[in-house]
RODO-2510 file (C-alpha; in nm, 4 decimals, decimal comma):
residues 165
     n   res          X          Y          Z
     1     m    -0,5669    -1,6287    -0,7092
     2     p    -0,6137    -1,2971    -0,8872
     3     p    -0,4174    -0,9860    -0,7278
     4     s    -0,6766    -0,7652    -0,5761
     5     a    -0,6241    -0,4029    -0,6182
     6     t    -0,4896    -0,3629    -0,2430
     7     s    -0,3130    -0,7029    -0,1605
     8     g     0,0297    -0,6229    -0,1999
     9     s     0,3178    -0,8717    -0,2222
    10     r     0,3695    -0,9570     0,1437
    11     s     0,2702    -1,2894     0,2276
    12     v     0,0273    -1,4051     0,4666
    13     s     0,2406    -1,4797     0,7483
    14     a     0,4306    -1,1324     0,7437
    15     r     0,0813    -0,9844     0,6981
    16     l    -0,0540    -1,1963     1,0366
    17     d     0,2996    -1,0502     1,2079
    18     v     0,2299    -0,7030     1,1644
    19     a    -0,1301    -0,7938     1,3286
    20     e     0,0283    -0,9411     1,6025
    21     t     0,2703    -0,6595     1,6694
    22     l    -0,0274    -0,3744     1,6150
    23     c    -0,2336    -0,5750     1,9020
    24     a     0,0993    -0,5793     2,1168
    25     e     0,1609    -0,2313     2,0948
    26     r    -0,2116    -0,1571     2,1738
    27     g    -0,2104    -0,4281     2,4688
    28     r    -0,4707    -0,6619     2,2933
    29     r    -0,4112    -1,0218     2,2160
    30     l    -0,4415    -1,1649     1,9076
    31     t    -0,5466    -1,5172     2,0178
    32     p    -0,5121    -1,8608     1,7962
    33     i    -0,8711    -1,8230     1,7154
    34     r    -0,8834    -1,4401     1,6223
    35     r    -0,5284    -1,5016     1,4382
    36     k    -0,6966    -1,7957     1,2359
    37     v    -0,9963    -1,6051     1,1379
    38     l    -0,7805    -1,3317     1,0499
    39     e    -0,5533    -1,6245     0,8221
    40     l    -0,8246    -1,7435     0,6457
    41     l    -0,9625    -1,4101     0,5536
    42     l    -0,6248    -1,3095     0,4527
    43     r    -0,5555    -1,6482     0,2450
    44     h    -0,9084    -1,6131     0,0759
    45     g    -0,8165    -1,2824    -0,0647
    46     r    -1,1827    -1,2014    -0,0894
    47     s    -1,4535    -1,1425     0,1353
    48     l    -1,6062    -1,4499     0,3430
    49     k    -1,9654    -1,4863     0,4899
    50     a    -1,9779    -1,6069     0,8651
    51     y    -2,0823    -1,9262     0,7704
    52     e    -1,7967    -2,0054     0,5402
    53     l    -1,5638    -1,9069     0,8052
    54     l    -1,7546    -2,1294     1,0286
    55     e    -1,7035    -2,4112     0,8200
    56     e    -1,3234    -2,3879     0,7565
    57     m    -1,2512    -2,2852     1,1580
    58     r    -1,4592    -2,6360     1,2146
    59     g    -1,2003    -2,8058     0,9987
    60     v    -0,9059    -2,6665     1,2344
    61     h    -1,1048    -2,6472     1,5482
    62     p    -1,3744    -2,8987     1,5463
    63     g    -1,5639    -2,7359     1,8350
    64     a    -1,5664    -2,4081     1,6756
    65     a    -1,9259    -2,2444     1,7394
    66     p    -2,0677    -1,9204     1,5972
    67     p    -2,0631    -1,6984     1,8713
    68     t    -1,6864    -1,7893     1,8801
    69     v    -1,6067    -1,6707     1,5526
    70     y    -1,8407    -1,3887     1,5614
    71     r    -1,6201    -1,2615     1,9096
    72     a    -1,3320    -1,2936     1,7187
    73     l    -1,4668    -1,0898     1,4017
    74     d    -1,5776    -0,8111     1,6255
    75     f    -1,2359    -0,8155     1,7643
    76     l    -1,0497    -0,7699     1,3974
    77     v    -1,2808    -0,5084     1,3194
    78     e    -1,2379    -0,2957     1,6410
    79     e    -0,8773    -0,3247     1,5809
    80     g    -0,8938    -0,1832     1,2221
    81     l    -0,7552    -0,5480     1,0928
    82     i    -1,0802    -0,6742     0,9205
    83     h    -1,3397    -0,4589     0,7497
    84     r    -1,7294    -0,5686     0,8081
    85     l    -1,8942    -0,5185     0,4701
    86     d    -2,2735    -0,4717     0,4809
    87     a    -2,2836    -0,4754     0,0991
    88     v    -2,2506    -0,8336     0,0988
    89     n    -2,2801    -0,9278     0,4383
    90     a    -1,9521    -1,0646     0,5143
    91     w    -1,6109    -0,9794     0,6279
    92     s    -1,2438    -0,9136     0,4575
    93     a    -0,9111    -0,8969     0,5499
    94     c    -0,7830    -0,5272     0,5548
    95     h    -0,4529    -0,5397     0,3412
    96     d    -0,2973    -0,2546     0,5032
    97     a    -0,3758    -0,2307     0,8771
    98     e    -0,0977    -0,0614     0,9498
    99     g    -0,1284     0,2285     0,7116
   100     a    -0,3613     0,4959     0,6823
   101     p    -0,7393     0,4222     0,7743
   102     h    -0,9276     0,3245     0,4685
   103     d    -1,2465     0,5373     0,4416
   104     l    -1,3946     0,4066     0,0985
   105     l    -1,4364     0,0285     0,0531
   106     v    -1,5335    -0,0591    -0,2973
   107     v    -1,7202    -0,4099    -0,2815
   108     c    -1,7987    -0,6362    -0,5648
   109     t    -2,1550    -0,7475    -0,4886
   110     c    -2,0650    -1,0319    -0,7480
   111     c    -1,7790    -1,2255    -0,6172
   112     g    -1,7096    -1,0118    -0,2923
   113     k    -1,3374    -0,8768    -0,3496
   114     v    -1,2777    -0,5596    -0,1742
   115     a    -1,0669    -0,2349    -0,3077
   116     e    -0,9697    -0,0248    -0,0348
   117     i    -0,9317     0,3756    -0,0807
   118     s    -0,7913     0,6319     0,1689
   119     d    -0,9583     0,9508     0,0786
   120     p    -0,9978     1,1692     0,3201
   121     a    -1,0957     1,4696     0,1383
   122     l    -1,4040     1,3133    -0,0324
   123     s    -1,4598     1,1473     0,2788
   124     r    -1,5061     1,4760     0,4335
   125     q    -1,7157     1,6151     0,1555
   126     l    -1,9423     1,3431     0,1895
   127     a    -2,0079     1,3834     0,5539
   128     e    -2,0554     1,7658     0,4972
   129     r    -2,3014     1,6734     0,2352
   130     v    -2,4623     1,4163     0,4770
   131     k    -2,4975     1,6787     0,7807
   132     k    -2,6915     1,9243     0,5491
   133     t    -2,9742     1,6476     0,5616
   134     g    -2,9345     1,6678     0,9714
   135     y    -2,8045     1,2927     0,9408
   136     v    -2,4444     1,2216     1,0559
   137     l    -2,2699     0,9166     0,9261
   138     a    -2,2308     0,6483     1,1630
   139     t    -1,8867     0,4923     1,0441
   140     h    -1,5753     0,6505     0,9075
   141     e    -1,5890     0,3656     0,6494
   142     t    -1,8632     0,4224     0,3279
   143     e    -1,9041     0,1147     0,1163
   144     l    -1,9486     0,1556    -0,2483
   145     r    -2,1027    -0,1225    -0,4189
   146     a    -1,9538    -0,2351    -0,7672
   147     l    -1,8129    -0,4848    -1,0209
   148     c    -1,5058    -0,5741    -1,0013
   149     p    -1,2685    -0,5715    -1,3533
   150     q    -1,3288    -0,9431    -1,3517
   151     c    -1,7167    -0,9692    -1,2759
   152     q    -1,7388    -0,6956    -1,5667
   153     q    -1,6251    -0,9415    -1,8112
   154     e    -1,8317    -1,2452    -1,6679
   155     p    -2,1732    -1,1182    -1,5509
   156     h    -2,2821    -1,4344    -1,4902
   157     e    -2,3070    -1,6016    -1,1017
   158     h    -2,4048    -1,3306    -0,8449
   159     h    -2,3847    -1,5128    -0,5585
   160     f    -2,2767    -1,2691    -0,3586
   161     h    -2,5861    -1,0603    -0,4236
   162     t    -2,7938    -1,0064    -0,1047
   163     h    -3,0888    -0,9051    -0,2970
   164     a    -3,2405    -1,0391    -0,6033
   165     h    -3,3914    -0,7829    -0,8667
***
């Protein structure tokens, strides 16, 4: 698996332990299903669509139904352990859940990989510019559609695109 811009060197089990600790500190429970969904996202190192997660979950929990997976995803997003990516209609693990919140997510629309950036000053400027239009940002995270270094080299299959142009 190619290293992502944010994955660091910690093992999946170490990152799951961090998630467990963060939830416990907040009085929330990382149930076995929630933990498994997070583990799958961490292991893949890229974003996954709901149907991909459901297929993988059924390999471990044959009775897994879409609502079960969606509830787990909602919980993990609320706890800041994963990111919901509208740009590719998928989810990815947060690689630094115990660090500063990530306000900019650079999403490769070709392969689904994500780079997490924390730049409060830039996000503040963006929010101020948006406010001048009379709008307010609906979320603290801004997604930027991009092509990762690998996909820039091989612009062939764009299976993560949500719209064909």
